[in-house]
C-alpha positions in Angstrom: 8.4 24.9 88.0 10.5 27.2 85.5 7.2 28.4 84.1 3.9 27.8 86.0 1.0 27.3 84.3 -1.7 29.6 84.5 -4.1 27.4 84.1 -5.6 24.3 86.5 -5.2 21.5 83.9 -2.0 22.9 82.4 -1.0 23.0 85.9 -1.8 18.8 86.2 -0.7 18.1 83.3 2.8 19.4 84.1 2.9 17.5 87.2 1.7 14.4 85.9 4.9 14.7 83.3 6.9 13.6 86.3 5.6 10.4 87.1 4.8 9.3 83.6 5.3 5.2 84.3 2.7 5.6 87.2 0.2 7.1 85.4 0.5 4.9 82.4 -0.2 2.2 85.0 -3.2 4.1 86.5 -4.5 3.3 82.6 -4.1 -0.4 82.9 -5.5 -1.0 86.2 -8.5 1.2 84.9 -9.0 -0.9 82.5 -8.5 -4.6 83.6 -11.0 -3.0 86.5 -13.8 -1.9 83.9 -13.3 -5.4 82.0 -13.8 -7.7 85.4 -16.2 -5.6 86.5 -18.5 -6.7 83.0 -17.3 -10.3 83.1 -18.8 -10.9 86.6 -22.6 -10.4 85.9 -22.3 -12.1 82.4 -20.4 -15.0 84.0 -23.9 -15.2 86.7 -25.8 -15.2 83.7 -24.0 -17.9 82.3 -24.2 -20.1 85.4 -28.3 -19.3 85.9 -28.6 -20.4 82.5 -27.2 -23.4 82.7 -29.4 -24.3 86.0 -32.2 -23.7 84.7 -31.8 -25.4 81.3 -30.2 -28.4 83.3 -32.0 -31.6 81.4 -30.1 -34.2 83.5 -30.2 -35.0 86.9 -29.1 -32.8 89.9 -26.1 -34.6 90.1 -24.6 -33.4 87.0 -25.0 -29.6 88.2 -21.6 -29.0 89.7 -19.6 -30.9 86.6 -21.6 -28.8 84.0 -21.4 -25.3 86.0 -17.7 -25.9 87.5 -15.4 -24.3 84.8 -17.7 -21.0 84.6 -17.7 -21.0 88.5 -13.6 -21.7 88.3 -13.6 -19.1 86.0 -15.7 -16.6 88.0 -13.2 -16.9 91.0 -10.5 -16.4 89.0 -12.0 -12.6 87.7 -12.6 -12.1 91.4 -8.5 -13.1 91.8 -7.8 -10.6 89.0 -9.9 -8.2 90.6 -8.6 -7.9 93.9 -5.1 -7.8 92.5 -6.2 -4.9 90.5 -7.2 -3.1 93.2 -4.0 -3.8 95.5 -2.2 -2.6 92.8 -4.1 0.7 92.4 -3.4 1.0 96.2 0.2 0.7 95.4 0.0 2.9 92.9 -1.7 6.1 95.2 0.9 5.0 97.7 3.5 6.1 95.2 1.8 9.0 93.4 -0.7 10.9 95.8 2.0 11.6 99.0 5.0 12.8 96.1 2.4 14.8 94.2 1.2 16.8 97.7 5.1 17.3 98.2 5.8 18.5 94.7 2.8 20.8 95.1 3.5 22.1 98.3 6.8 22.5 98.1 6.8 24.1 94.2 3.9 26.7 95.6 5.5 27.9 98.8 9.0 28.5 97.1 6.9 30.7 94.3 4.9 32.1 97.4 7.7 33.2 99.2 9.1 35.5 96.3 6.7 37.5 95.8 7.1 41.5 96.6 6.5 42.9 100.0 3.6 45.1 98.7 2.1 41.6 97.9 2.2 40.4 101.6 0.9 43.4 102.4 -2.1 43.0 100.8 -2.7 39.3 101.1 -3.8 37.5 104.4 -0.5 35.1 105.2 -2.9 32.3 106.6 -5.2 32.4 103.3 -2.4 32.2 101.0 -1.0 29.1 103.2 -4.7 28.0 103.3 -4.8 28.1 99.7 -1.4 26.0 99.2 -3.5 23.5 101.7 -6.5 23.8 99.3 -4.6 23.3 96.3 -2.6 19.9 97.4 -5.4 18.4 98.2 -7.7 19.6 95.3 -5.1 18.1 92.7 -5.0 15.0 94.5 -9.1 14.5 94.8 -9.1 15.6 91.2 -6.9 13.1 89.7 -8.5 10.1 92.0 -12.1 11.4 90.4 -10.7 11.4 87.2 -8.9 7.9 87.6 -12.1 6.7 89.1 -14.2 8.0 86.4 -11.9 6.9 83.5 -12.5 3.4 84.9 -16.2 3.8 85.3 -16.6 5.0 81.6 -14.4 2.4 80.4 -17.1 -0.4 81.9 -19.7 1.5 81.3 -18.7 1.4 77.2 -17.8 -2.1 78.0 -21.2 -2.9 79.6 -23.0 -1.5 77.0 -21.5 -3.7 74.1 -21.9 -6.6 76.0 -25.5 -5.7 76.4 -25.5 -5.4 72.9 -24.7 -8.8 72.2 -27.2 -10.0 74.8 -30.2 -8.0 73.6 -30.0 -5.1 71.4 -33.4 -3.8 72.3 -32.5 -3.1 76.3 -28.9 -1.8 74.7 -30.9 0.8 72.8 -33.7 1.6 76.0 -30.4 1.7 78.1 -28.6 4.4 75.6 -31.8 6.3 75.4 -31.5 6.9 79.4 -27.6 7.3 79.6 -28.4 10.1 77.3 -31.1 11.8 79.6 -29.3 11.0 82.7 -25.9 13.0 81.1 -28.4 15.5 80.1 -29.9 16.2 83.9 -26.1 16.1 85.2 -24.9 18.7 82.5 -27.3 21.1 82.9 -26.6 21.3 86.6 -22.9 21.3 85.9 -21.9 24.8 85.6 -23.9 26.3 88.3 -22.5 24.0 90.9 -19.2 25.2 89.5 -20.0 28.3 90.0 -21.6 28.0 93.2 -18.5 25.8 94.4 -16.2 28.4 93.2 -18.4 31.4 95.6 -18.2 28.5 98.4 -13.9 28.4 97.8 -13.3 32.1 97.8 -15.5 32.6 101.2 -14.1 29.6 102.9 -10.6 31.3 102.2 -11.6 34.7 103.5 -13.0 33.2 106.4 -9.9 31.4 107.0 -7.9 34.9 106.9 -9.7 36.5 109.0 -9.8 33.6 111.4 -6.1 34.0 111.5 -6.0 38.1 111.3 -8.1 37.6 114.5 -6.1 35.5 116.3 -2.6 37.1 115.3 -4.3 40.3 117.2 -5.1 38.6 120.0 -3.4 41.6 122.1 -5.5 43.9 120.6 -8.9 41.6 121.3 -7.7 41.3 125.2 -6.5 45.2 125.3 -9.9 47.1 123.8 -12.1 44.2 125.6 -13.3 43.6 121.7 -14.2 40.0 122.6 -18.0 40.5 121.6 -16.8 42.8 119.0 -14.8 39.9 117.2 -17.0 37.1 117.8 -19.7 38.7 115.6 -17.3 39.6 113.1 -16.1 36.1 112.9 -19.5 34.8 113.0 -20.9 37.2 110.2 -18.0 35.8 107.6 -18.5 32.2 109.2 -22.3 32.8 108.2 -22.0 34.1 104.7 -19.4 30.6 104.1 -22.3 28.2 105.8 -24.8 30.3 103.4 -22.8 29.7 100.0 -22.2 26.3 101.1 -26.1 25.9 101.4 -26.8 27.0 98.2 -24.1 24.6 96.9 -25.9 21.7 98.2 -29.0 22.9 97.5 -28.4 22.8 93.9 -26.9 19.5 94.2 -29.8 18.0 95.8 -32.1 19.1 93.3 -29.8 17.5 90.6 -29.8 14.5 92.3 -33.6 14.5 92.9 -34.1 14.4 88.8 -31.7 11.5 88.4 -33.3 9.2 91.4 -36.6 10.1 89.2 -35.0 8.9 85.6 -34.4 5.8 87.5 -37.5 4.6 88.7 -38.7 5.2 85.2 -35.8 3.4 83.7 -36.1 0.5 85.8 -40.0 0.1 86.2 -40.2 0.4 82.1 -37.1 -2.5 82.2 -39.0 -4.6 84.6 -42.3 -4.4 83.0 -40.7 -5.3 79.4 -38.4 -8.0 80.5 -41.7 -9.3 82.1 -43.6 -9.0 78.8 -40.6 -10.7 77.0 -40.2 -13.8 79.6 -43.7 -14.9 79.2 -43.5 -14.9 75.5 -40.4 -16.9 75.8 -37.6 -14.1 74.3 -35.4 -13.7 77.0 -33.9 -16.2 79.9 -33.8 -16.0 83.5 -30.3 -15.7 83.0 -30.8 -12.4 80.8 -33.5 -11.1 83.3 -31.0 -11.3 85.8 -28.2 -9.9 84.1 -29.7 -7.1 82.1 -31.2 -6.1 85.4 -28.2 -6.4 87.6 -26.4 -4.9 84.7 -28.9 -1.8 84.7 -28.0 -1.3 88.0 -24.5 -1.6 87.8 -24.4 1.1 85.0 -27.0 3.1 87.1 -24.7 3.2 90.1 -21.7 4.0 87.8 -23.8 7.0 86.2 -24.9 8.1 89.4 -21.0 8.0 90.9 -19.8 10.0 88.1 -22.4 12.8 88.4 -21.5 12.4 92.1 -17.9 12.6 90.9 -18.9 15.7 88.8 -19.9 17.4 91.3 -16.7 16.8 93.4 -14.4 17.5 90.8 -16.3 20.9 90.3 -15.9 21.7 93.9 -12.3 21.2 93.8 -11.6 22.9 90.4 -13.5 25.7 92.0 -11.0 25.6 94.6 -8.0 25.2 92.9 -8.9 28.0 90.4 -9.5 30.3 93.0 -6.2 29.3 94.8 -4.2 29.2 91.5 -5.6 32.4 90.6 -3.7 34.0 93.9 -1.0 32.0 93.9 0.0 32.4 90.4 -0.4 36.1 90.4 2.6 38.1 88.5 5.4 38.7 90.7 6.5 42.5 91.5 9.7 42.6 91.8 11.6 39.6 89.8 15.4 39.3 88.5 16.3 40.4 85.2 17.5 37.2 82.6 21.3 38.3 83.0 21.0 39.4 86.4 24.6 39.2 88.2 25.5 38.7 92.3 26.4 42.0 94.0 30.0 42.3 94.7 30.7 45.1 97.4 34.2 46.3 97.4 33.4 49.7 99.0 29.9 49.8 99.8 29.4 53.2 98.8 24.9 53.9 97.8 23.8 56.2 95.0 20.4 57.2 94.3 20.4 58.5 90.7 17.4 60.6 89.4 14.8 58.4 91.3 11.3 59.0 91.2 8.9 56.7 93.1 5.6 56.7 94.5 3.1 54.2 96.6 -0.3 52.9 94.6 -2.7 54.3 96.8 -0.6 57.8 97.4 0.7 60.7 96.1 4.6 60.4 94.2 7.0 60.7 97.3 10.4 60.9 95.8 11.0 62.7 92.5 14.1 62.9 91.0 16.4 62.3 94.0 19.6 62.4 93.7 22.3 61.2 97.1 25.3 59.8 97.3 26.4 57.9 100.9 30.2 57.1 100.7 32.0 54.6 101.9 31.8 53.7 105.1 29.8 56.9 105.9 27.1 56.8 108.9 23.9 58.3 107.9 21.4 59.3 109.9 18.2 59.7 108.6 15.3 62.3 110.4 12.0 63.6 109.4 8.1 63.0 110.6 6.6 59.9 109.8 5.5 59.6 106.0 8.4 61.7 105.3 10.2 59.1 103.3 12.8 57.6 105.6 11.4 54.2 105.4 10.7 54.3 101.9 14.4 55.5 101.1 15.5 52.4 103.0 12.9 50.2 101.3 14.3 51.1 97.9 17.8 50.0 98.9 16.8 47.0 99.4 14.7 46.9 96.4 11.4 46.0 98.3 10.1 48.6 95.7 10.9 49.3 92.4 11.9 53.1 91.4 9.9 54.3 88.9 12.2 56.2 87.4 16.2 56.6 87.5 18.4 54.0 89.3 20.0 53.0 92.8 23.7 51.8 92.7 25.6 50.3 95.1 29.3 50.1 93.8 28.2 51.4 90.8 25.8 48.5 90.2 22.2 49.0 89.8 20.2 47.0 92.3 17.8 46.4 89.7 20.8 44.2 87.4 21.6 42.3 90.3 20.3 39.3 92.1 17.8 40.1 95.1 19.7 37.4 97.1 23.0 38.7 96.7 21.6 42.2 97.1 20.1 41.5 100.7 23.4 39.2 101.5 25.3 42.0 101.6 22.7 44.2 103.7 21.9 44.0 107.6 18.6 45.1 108.5 18.0 45.9 112.4 14.2 46.6 111.9 12.0 48.8 114.9 9.0 45.8 114.8 11.1 42.6 115.2 10.1 39.5 113.5 11.0 36.2 115.2 10.4 32.3 114.1 8.5 30.3 116.4 12.2 28.3 116.6 15.0 28.4 119.3 17.0 31.5 119.9 20.2 29.4 118.8 18.0 29.2 115.5 16.7 32.7 115.2 20.1 34.1 116.1 21.8 31.6 113.7 19.1 33.1 111.1 22.0 35.6 110.4 24.8 33.3 109.0 23.3 29.6 108.3 26.7 27.9 108.9 27.8 29.3 111.6 28.8 27.7 114.7 27.4 27.4 117.9 30.4 29.3 119.9 30.2 32.1 117.3 26.2 32.5 118.0 26.8 32.5 121.2 29.9 34.9 120.6 27.2 37.3 118.8 24.6 37.0 121.6 27.3 38.2 124.4 27.9 41.3 122.1 24.8 42.2 121.4 23.8 41.4 125.4 21.4 38.4 124.7 23.6 36.1 126.6 22.5 38.3 129.9 19.1 36.9 129.6 19.1 33.7 127.4 21.7 32.1 129.9 18.9 32.4 132.6 16.1 30.3 130.6 15.4 26.8 131.7 16.2 25.5 128.1 18.9 28.2 127.2 19.6 29.1 123.5 17.0 26.3 122.9 14.2 27.7 124.4 11.3 28.5 122.2 10.5 32.3 121.5 6.6 31.9 120.5 5.1 33.1 117.4 6.5 36.3 116.2 8.9 35.9 119.3 5.4 36.6 121.3 7.5 35.2 125.0 10.1 37.8 124.7 9.7 41.5 125.6 10.5 43.9 123.1 13.7 44.8 123.9 15.1 41.1 124.2 13.8 40.6 120.8 15.7 43.7 119.5 19.0 42.5 121.1 18.5 39.2 119.1 17.8 41.3 115.7 21.5 42.9 116.5 22.7 39.4 116.9 21.9 38.1 114.1 23.2 41.1 112.4 26.7 40.9 114.4 27.0 37.3 112.7 25.8 38.5 109.4 28.6 41.0 109.5 27.2 42.6 105.8 29.1 45.6 105.0 25.9 47.8 104.6 24.2 48.0 108.3 20.7 49.7 108.3 19.1 50.8 112.1 15.7 51.4 112.3 15.0 52.7 115.7 17.1 49.9 116.9 17.4 51.1 120.3 14.0 52.6 120.9 12.7 49.5 123.2 15.5 49.1 125.6 15.7 50.8 128.8 18.5 53.1 129.3 20.9 50.9 131.1 20.8 48.2 128.3 20.4 50.7 125.6 24.2 51.9 126.8 25.5 48.0 126.1 23.6 48.2 122.8 25.0 51.0 121.6 28.7 50.1 122.6 27.7 46.8 120.8 26.0 48.8 117.4 29.4 51.2 117.6 31.3 47.8 117.1 29.3 46.5 114.8 29.3 49.7 112.6 33.0 50.2 112.4 34.3 49.7 108.5 30.6 49.6 107.5 28.6 51.9 105.7 25.5 52.5 107.7 22.0 54.0 107.2 20.4 54.9 110.7 17.1 56.1 111.6 16.0 57.3 114.1 13.2 59.8 116.0 15.4 60.3 119.0 17.9 62.8 117.7 20.1 62.4 120.4 21.2 58.7 118.5 22.4 60.7 115.8 24.6 63.1 117.2 27.8 60.8 116.3 26.4 60.8 112.8 29.3 61.6 109.8 25.9 63.1 108.1 22.4 63.4 108.9 20.0 63.8 106.5 16.5 65.7 107.1 13.4 64.4 105.3 10.0 66.2 104.2 7.5 64.6 101.8 10.2 62.8 100.1 12.5 65.6 99.9 16.1 66.0 101.5 15.9 69.3 102.5 18.9 69.7 104.8 22.1 67.5 104.3 24.7 67.7 107.5 26.7 67.0 110.8 24.9 67.8 113.9 26.7 70.7 114.7 26.6 72.1 111.5 22.7 71.4 111.0 22.1 73.0 114.4 24.1 76.2 113.5 22.0 76.3 110.3 19.1 77.1 112.4 16.4 74.8 110.2 14.4 72.5 110.1 16.8 70.2 111.4 17.1 72.7 114.7 13.5 73.3 114.9 13.0 69.6 115.5 15.9 69.5 117.7 14.3 71.7 120.1 10.9 70.2 119.5 11.8 67.1 120.8 9.5 65.9 124.2 11.2 63.0 126.2 14.0 62.5 123.2 11.5 61.4 120.7 10.4 63.8 117.6 6.4 64.8 118.1 4.0 63.6 115.7 
């Protein structure tokens, strides 16, 4: 969808416009059902009246009622065909709609900013997509059922009006009271269902978060604590479910009372009128049968009102999250980034996180084409933010960042990130094969190219020892691999991507000293001819950088080579002498 509707009704209407012919068939099927459902009890009335009023010998009975019996059977045949046609329409429509809802919303969701995913449970977001696809189909099913039932109700009321106006009037009075009761409960049930949907979604998110951190639960021996935390959320969800169901039971109790009064009054009136020869046996059977049919129709509608309230609450809650405006979007006239040199420039850039004070204030710095620049500073000094702004994971507030004189805010995000390879400190892999994870660097790479990149990153040494080699699954987030193995996979991806700009965020921190030597060789090969930015706490890894930028509270306080900064005897020299075990202290 180019423009996502913000309301549930608009969203569903947008979906239905894709299937106009099937929706039209839904309407026709519902009309046929309503007509046949009323015709059947009316035909039985005629058959009973013919039987009761038969003057001749019983041998003529079948001859008299034969046309009506045949017509009654024909109505049943039409109804059966109509129902199977309805099944076929649902078969064609609902799976396609589920596909549309899931694919549209996943495509929209994964374009949200990095900040958005920091503030929302991943499991809860996916649960909302699942809720929405199921809820939309359930709502449409209910609407179709209600449409057919309401048509049947109207046709039944008209038929009853023709047969006996007095009972039609009684019926209309009862229908009005029935619907009044239902509508009085509709809003409270809707509000309670929304609270239940929110609690349920939050519960799923908490469960996923807990399972995702199972190693922390084990290491801190917090099984009981975590059980209590989740059980509290479960209890809250269950209580909100009980509150909703309690309101539904109260509504149904009042509806039951109204039915008993209605049926009792009808039976009493029919008995009196039959004794006075004002109604026939067929009329009595038809009125009672039709009244019961209408009651069950109304009870069905009342139940569907409750169901649709639950689904609407669930879907609205999902849409409110999924349809949240994107923080970072491409401009309408955004063009693909074209890299010729790889020069990066900050021009009077200001930025701060919503939760904290201003980090960068009028920052200006230039990284030349092919230059290898190291970033140094204590945690929170602005190194990662500097890199994230280049990647446009966050938007600058003032100023601009350019690559080869192209403002990163004015190019497409996809093209920007295609030209930058990042090897982060915390490597996250897909629960897919090693081949697929490495090929993520370049989707059209051949198996031979993937293996070649793997060898350069020294992955092949451990991959070849696995039972399934490159087809081995790595587990969720790569949990089956060690930290060093995951980093080598990330390096192999970067080698395969071969982007003009390379960013390394502690890319060798999880490696042993022997493996690090091999990886450093691979990285030196990878950095050739590329603009490279290296974040490191182990300062020895920066000694061969062309420049080192020293950060302190968002300000670059020193800029020079390793040798120049040591001679300067400033902040960098102090950090160099403070190192313990090769790393910066906190």
